[in-house]
N, C-alpha and C positions, 0 to 999 in steps of 0.2 A: 458386534464387537466381541471377539473371543475373549474369555476371562484371562487367558494366558498372555494376552497382549495388553490388558487393562493398565498395568503399571507403566509399561513403556509408552503407551499412547498418552497417558496423562503427563508423564515426564516430558514428552516432546511438546505437549500442549503448554506446560508451564514455561519451558524454555522459549517457545515462540512468543508467548504473551510478554515476557520480560524483554526479549529481543526486539520485536516490532514495536512494543510500547516504549522502549527507550530510544528508538530511531530518531524521534523528533528532537530530543534533547541533544543527541549526538550532531544533528544538523545544526542546531543552534551553536554548539561549540565550534563546529567548522566555520560558521559564518562570522565568528569573532575575528578571523583573519582574512579568510578567502571570500570571493564574491559568490553569489548563488550559483552562477554557472560553473565556477571552479569547483565548488563543493560536489555538485551533481556529477561533474566529469570525473573527479578523483574517485567518487563512489562507484561509478560505472566501471572504470578501469580496474580498480581493486577487485571488484567482483568478477569481472571477465578474465583477469589473470588467473584466478582460482579455477575457473571453468573452461578456459579456452581449449585445453588439451582434450577434454571430454567432449566439448561441443563439436570440434573438428571430426572427432571419431563418430559421434552420434548422428550428425547430420546425414551420413550416408545410409543410416538405418531407417530414415524417414522417407516415405514415398515422395517422389519428386513433386507430384501435384499437391502435396500437403505442406511442403516446405515454406511456401509463401504465407500460409496461415500461422506457421510457428514464428516467422519473422514479424508478422503483424502483432502477434502476442507480445514479442519482445519490444516492439515500438510503443504500442499503446499500454502494455502492462508493466513495463520497466523503464524504458528510456524517457519518454515524455513526462510521466509522473514524477521521476527523480528531479527533473528541472523544475517542474511546477511547484513542488513542495518546498524546494529552496527558495524559490522566489516568493512564496507565501510567507515563509518564516522571516523574510526580511522586513515584514510589516506587521505580522501578528505573532503572539507568543506560541510556544511549542505545545502547550496544553490545549489551546483552541484548535490548533492544527490536528492534534490527535483526536479530538472530539469529532471534528468535521469529517475525519477519515472514516468514521463509522457509517457514512452515508453510502459506502460502496455497494452493499447488497441492494439497497434501494434503486440506485441507478442501474445495477445489473438487471433488475426486474423491468424497469422502465424501457431500457434499450431492448431487452428480450422481447417485450410485448410489441415494440415499435417496428423492430427490424428483423426478428428471428422467430416471429409467429409463436411466441410463448403465451399460453393462455393465462387468464388472471381472474380473480373473483373480487368481490366487493371489499372484503376485509383487507386485502392487500392495498387497495386504493385508500382505505382509512389509514393504514399504517404509514403509507407515503405521505399523506396530509399531516399526520402527527410529526413525522420527521422533518417536514419542510417548516413547520412551526418552529421547531428547534433551530433550524438553520436561521430563521429570522432573528431569533434572539442573539445568536452568535455573530451574525453579519451587521446587525443594526445597533448593537449596544457596545459601547467602548468599556475600557477598564474602570472608568469613573462612574459607570452606570447611566451614562448619557446616551441619547440617540445620535449615532453618527455612522454613516455607511462606511465600512471597512472593505475597500475593493480588493485587498490582498486575500481575503477569504475566498474570493472567486477562483483564485489559482488552485486551492485545494479542491473545491467543487468540480473544477475542470479535470483534476487529477483522478478524482473518484469516477467521473464519467468515463475517462480513459480505462480505469480498472474494470468498470462494468462492461465496456466494449471488449476488452481482452477476455474477460471471463466467458462471455457469450460466444466468442470466436472459438475458444478452447472447448466449450461444451458442445457447440453445434458442428464444428469442423475437425476436431482433434480428439474426439472421445476414444478413438481406437488406437491412439498413439501413446506409447509409454511416457508417463509423466517426467521421468528422468530425462528422457531425450528432449522434450519440450523445454524443460528448465535449463539444461546446459546450452542448448542451441540459441534459445532466446536471450539468455544473459550474455552469452558471447557476442551475439549480434548487437545488442545494446552497447556493450563495450566498444565494439568496432565503431558504431556511430559516434560514441563519445570521442574516440581517438581521432576520427575524421573532423569532428567539430573542433577539437583542440588544435589540430594541424591548420585548419583553415582560418582560425582566429588568431594565429600567431603563438599559441601555446602559452604556458606560463611556468615560472620557475618554482619548483618544489624545494630545491636544495640551493644553498646550504641550510641545514636545519638550525633554526634559532629559537631563542626563548619565546619569541612572538608567535611562531608558526607551529612550534612542537606539539602542543596540545590540540589545536584545530586539525593538524594533519593526521595525528594518531586517531583522533575521534572520527574523522572522515573515512580513513581506511578501515577502521573497525566496522563503521556503518556499512561499507561495501562487502567486506569479508563475511560479516555475521548477519547484518540486516538485509542483505540481498542474496549472496551466494549460499551461505549454509542454511538460511531460513528457507529458501526455495526447496532445497533438498529435504529438509525436515518436514515441511508443509506437505510435499507430495507423498512422503513416506507415511505421514499420519493419515492421509486421505485413504491410502492402500490398506492401512491397519484398522481404520474405523469406518467413517463415512463422510461424504461431502458436507452433510448437514451439521454434524458434530464439529467438523473442521472450521466451518464458516462462523461458528459461535464465538470464535476468537475476537471477532469484530466487536462483541459486546464488552469485552474485558479490556481491550487495548486503551480506550480513552481513560480508564481509571488509572493505568500505569502512566500514561502521558501526563495526566493532571498531577499525579503524585510527584513526578520529576519536576514539572513546571513550577508547582507551589514550593517544592524544596529548593528550587533555584531562585525563588524570590518573585515569580510571576504573580500578578494580581488578576483574580477572577472575582466577579460580583455575582450576586444571587441569580441574576438573569442568565448568566453563562452556565450555571449549574442546572437551571431549569431547562436550558436549551440542550445540555448533555442528556438529561433524563428523557426529554422529548424524542431526541434522535435514537436513543437506545431503545426506548419502548416502541417506537415506530418500526425499527429494524426487527425487533422481536415479533411484532405483529405480522409483518411481511413474511418473515421466515416460517412462522407457524402456519400461516395461511397456505404458503407454498407446500409445506410438508403435508398438510391435510388434503390438498388438491392432488398431491402425487399419490397419497395412500388410496384415495377414492378411485383413481384411475386403475 
C-alpha cells in the first residue's frame, strides 16, 4: 500500500465498515412494513437503478465467454443473498445476522478447496472448526440463554455460502476483468432478476407514501443505494489501492457495528452469543492468516 494512498484507503475502509455494518438494522427497519421478499426486491431495484446505465455500457467490454461468470457472480453474490438475509431477519435479530455474516471467508475457503482446487493447511481447518463452534452458540441458544434450534439462522449461513461461491467464481474466472465492470453488470443483472420476480408475483404498491411505510421505504432504498451499489464501487476501489487481504479484514469489524446497532435498538444478546461472535471472528482470523502464510510460502 503506497503511503500517499493510506488516508484514502482507511477512509474508504471506515465508510464500508459503517455502511455494511449498518445494513442489518436497515433491513430490520424495512421489515417493519414490507415482507422479506419486498425488502430484498426494493433493495435490488434501488441498487440497479444507480448502476444500470454503467452496466449496459460495461457489459460490452467483457469478453463474451466471461459474461456468464459475471452473471453468476450477480446471482450468488448479490441477488440470492439479499433475499436470504431478509428472510433470516424475519426470525432472528439484526445483531446475530451480522455476526453470522462473518462466516463468509470460511465458506469461501471450503468451497475453494472442494470445487476450485484451492490448497489448504491444517491451521485453516482449525480455524474453520473454531468458527463452527461459534455457529453452534448462535444457532442453538435463544435470547433467554436456553437451548433452541433457530432455523432462521440457516438462511444467513446459506447466504454466506453463496458469497463464498461468488468470491471463488470471481477469483478463478474473472481475475483479468476490471472489478468495476463486474460490479456494475452483476448489480444490474440482480436488479433485472428482482424486477422479473416483482412482475411475476404481481408486484406491490410503494405509493402513496404514508406514515406507516415512509421510514421502512427510505431505509430499504438507502440499503440498496449505499449498502449495495456504492459499497460495491468503494470495495473494488479499495482492493485496487491496497490488497485483497486487507480488504477482506472488514469481515472482522462488521459484526461489532451490527451488534452496536442491534443493542442500541433494544435487541437482547446473552453471553453465549458474544462467545459465539468471538469464536467466529477468531476462526476467520486463523483461516485468513493461514491462507496469507501459504501464499507467501508459494
